[in-house]
N, C-alpha and C positions, 0 to 999 in steps of 0.2 A: 904085635902091637895093634894092627888093624882088626884082628880077630877079637882082642880084648875090648876094643872100642865098640865093636858091633854088639858084643854081649852086653856091655854096659848100657848101650842105647836101647837094646831090646828090653832090658830089665826096667829102665826108666819108663818106657812106653807101657809095659805091663802094669807097673805100679800106678801110673797115671790113669789107666783104664779102670783099674780096681778102685781107685779113689773116686772116680766119676760114678761108678756103680753104687758104691756105698753112700755117697752123698745123695744120689737119686733115690735110694731106698728111704733115706731120712725125709726127703722132700715129700715122698708119697704118704708119709704119716700126717701131712698137712693136706688141706683141701682148698680148692680154688674159691676165691672170694669175689663174687660179682654182686648180684642183687640180693635184697633181703630174703632169707629163706629160713624155715624152721630146721634146726640142726639137732635138737634134742627135745625129749618130752619126759616129764617126771610126774609121778603121783606117789602118795605116801600112805603107809599103814602104821598105826601106832603099835608099839610093843612094850611100852612102859612110860614112866614119867619123863617127858621130853626125850623119848627114844622112839625111833621110827625105822621102818624099812623103806628105802627109796627104790622104786621101780623105774629104771632108766633105760630109755632107748635113744640111740643117736643116729644121725642121718647117714653115717657111713658103715653102720653095722646092722645086721638083720636079727641079732639076738638081744634079748632083754637081760639086763643085769639087775640083780637084787643086792643092794648095799645098805648096811646099817649107818645111820646118822644120829647125832646127838644135838639137842638144842631146840630153839623155837623157830629157827630159820634154816634155809639151805642156801648154798652158794656154789656156783660153777665158775671156774677160771678157764680162760682160753689164751693161747699164744698166737700172735699175728706176725706174719712176715711181709715186708714191703721190699721189693727188689730194686736194684739200681735201675736208672733210667734206660740204659741200653737193653736190659733184660725185658723191660716193659715193652720196648719196641719190637722184641721178638715174640711177644704174645704171652709172656709169663705174668699171670695175674697175681695180685696180692693173695695170700693164703692164710688159713687159720687152722688151729688144732685145739680140741678140747683137752685140757691138762688135768683138771682136778675137780672132784666133787667132795664137799664136806658140809657138816652141820655148823651152825653158827648161833651164838647166844646174843640176845639183844644187849645185855650189859657187858661191859669190859671185865667187870669183876667175875662174872660167871664164865666168861670166855677163858679167863686165866686159871680158874680153879676147877670148873666142872669137867666131866669126862668129854673127850672129843676124839674124832677119828677122821682122817682124810684118805680119799681113794684116788690113786693115780689113774687117769683116763688115757694117758699117752701110751705109745708103743715104743719099746726099747729098740734102738738101732746101734750099729757099731760106731757110726759117726754121727755127731750132732752138728747140723749145718750152722746153728747159731754160735756154738763154741768155735767152730772152724773160722767163721767170719770175724769173731772177736780176736782170735789168735793172729789172724792176718793183719789186724790193725789198719794202718793207712793203705795197705796193699789189698784190702778187702774189695773185691770186684763183684761180689754176689749180692749182698743185702744193703739196702739203704737204711732200714730201721727194723728193729724187733721190739715188741712191747707186749705186755700182758693186759688183759681186761677181764673184768668180773661182773657178774650179776647175781643178786640175791633177793629172796622173798621170804615172808613169813610162811611157815608150813601150815597148810590147811588141808586136812584129809578129804574135804568135800570138793576140792578143786584139782584140776589138771593144769600143769605148768608147761609151757612151751618156750624154749630158748631159741631166739632168732639171731643170726649173725647179720650185721650190716657192714658197710664198707669201712666203718671206723671202730666197731666193737660188737659186743653182744648185748641183747636186751631180753626181757622176759614179759610174756603175756600169759594170762590165765583165764580159765573158763570153768563153769560148774562141772563137776565130774558126773558123767552119765550115770543114772541110777541103776542101769543094767550092766555095770562094769565091775564084776566081782574080782576079788584078788586073784592075780596070776593070769588074767586074760591079756592077750596081746594088745599093745597100745596102737592106736591109729596115728601114723605119722608118715608124711611124704619123705621118702628117702632118696638119696642122690643116685642110686643104682638099684636095679632089681636084685632081690636075694638070689644068690647062686649064679649071678652074671659072671662070665668068664673074663678075668683080667687080661690086659694086653700082654703081648710077649715081652716087651721091655720091662713092664712091671714085674712079671714073673722072674725074669733074669735078675733084676736088681734085688728083689726080695729074697731070692734063693741065695745070692751071693752074700747079702747081709746076714741071713740066717747062719750061714757057715762061719762068717767072721765073728758073730756074736758067740757062737758055740766055742770057737777057738779062744776067744778072749776069756770066757769063763773057765776054760781048762787051764789057761795060763795064770790065773789068779791063785 
């Protein structure tokens, strides 16, 4: 009896530790939200009638993505996390994550009828902290609020657009595109960490655990 209880207790501890690792991996897909900072930069090249290639760089990645968009405008969506008061006292800042990039038409009629495509900017994880918090309901001790925010602008191939995150959402500013900036050149943007910087041991552990869990979930489907 005592042996069975010890095994059950050990199993509970192991499962709890695994849950913490998986939740931490999901949290790492978000970024700390403090002062206003540039988090993404875009420029566009036309490929057809109201068709463009978007050259996107974000503040947490060192590579440039090239993504097709349709319409006269572009839009970026982001998700925000606001922690419970006790978590704020422990130093957990509000966080954000870029979720989606897509083209946008000025008229609702075109938006409903014309070609369109959306690109997922988030990272897949085994557990979603927002879904976990909603499942807990009144027992939720993690999040105070979760909400989405968007910013959009007209597409002008002669301009460079920068997306900034603030303490309440995301905003856009633009400036004339440098004349000596040919297609495919790297974009100049301040990033949150140097390219090739070594992640922390805790982050390595959580992401490795999450990678294994995601692979197992895919096999189970």
